[in-house]
Phi, psi and omega in degrees: 000317181295317183294320178300310184297319181294322178293317181298318179294318180299312180299314179299318182298314181296317181297316180298317183285341176270352186275347179160171182266110183292336182294318177299324178290320182292317186272338181091169182288343184277351184290141178277172184294326180293317178296321181293318181294318178296317180295320179294325176290322180296318180275353178084018180282350177279352176280159174300153186298319176301323179292321177296320180292319177299318178296323178294320179296320181296323179293319180297317179300331178271001183081014181256109180260011177087180182249140178297130179281342181268317184266348184056035179224163177303138187290322185300313176298326180297315182290318179299329178293330179269344186298317181303321181297318179294320180293324177295314180294319178296318180294319178296319178294321179293320179295318175300318180295317178294315184296331180270316189286314187295309176300317180295318179297317178296313179300317179295320179291324179290335182239050185302132177087356180278174175299318180300320178295315180295320179293323177298314179298315181295319179293323177296315180294320181294320179297325180281340184271338185273129174298150184293321180296326179292318175298318179298317179297317178299316180299319178297315181298320185279306191272336182260309187275327182268301182280334178059045181248346180224147181288151181289329184199181179112182183204142178146340180217172177297324181300327182287336184268348184298308181293310179293330176292320177294317179297319182285324183276348184294318183295311181293332179297317180297313182292322180293319178301316181295319180293318178300315179300313182295321183289319178294320176300318181296317182290325181299337178267006180283159183294320184290334175290317177297326173299317179294325174296318183293336176284350178086021177294155178297146180302324180293323179292317177297317183292310188272324185276324185258314187278308187295314183296321180291334181267011183280335186304308176297328179292322178294322175302313180296321179298324177293323174289323179295327179299317177292321178296320180293323176298321174291320178292339179297339177300315181289313184293322180292329177291320180294317185261008181051046180275127188277062178251191181286340178294309177296322176295326178295315179299314180293323182288319179298318181295324181267009179057035181274078186303314182303321180290318180299314182293326178292320178297316180298317180298313182293322177292320177296319178293315179300314180299317182293321178294318179295320177296321176297315178299323178297314180296321179291327180294332179306317184295337180276330184271328181235105183293348179286345180272127179250158174259125180253000000 
């Protein structure tokens, strides 16, 4: 986890510093060369890039993420203030994805070759093919501007999270439904499942107790990865719905070259993603007793 986070921070740091001169953005086009040189010396931009990166790593180890150049405040509290909104949106999107994908995937596997199976596959491919921002705009047009039953944007109630949660969860629902269908089909062909059928167990018991549970491990792996993917996709959705999370803050900070805030956001997203992957690995041992911890 530590190595992954350090690499992510380092790559982001280099990309940000190669994307443009933040001093010019801060001082404006009217600033003279003397002012630019003084500001570059003040912020440490006149040092070589490896020296700047090493200094940034040392500050992070001390819990110092720098001060926002836009808000003139420490960067970490600013990002932490926006983090709960993004976690709420990501969790809602993941719940929408699971609620849609798992029942559809299981039903499609149980009725392989039927019309329901074909419709599920087609819907999954359509969900993966549509951009998230386009889905969000369609949802706003239908439910906000036409039906007028949900707000177009904002934050503060369950009604506000419905549209961005649906828009963000639609893509992962398609991919998850296809994986659930494939895993259940694979398990249904195993010998122990055929033995359960030969014992005369009810179809619902065979399907859900034996087949679905055994096919959950790859699905849980994808869910752990999807959580990080959804946090990244929240940048687009939060911009469309004016959701006050770290995604919208990241867009504003990148546009304004607010490097301390951007790097703090990357650090927290990398840390969250790594923790979710760790929790996924630990959950394996609870679902499959054949997996041991060494």
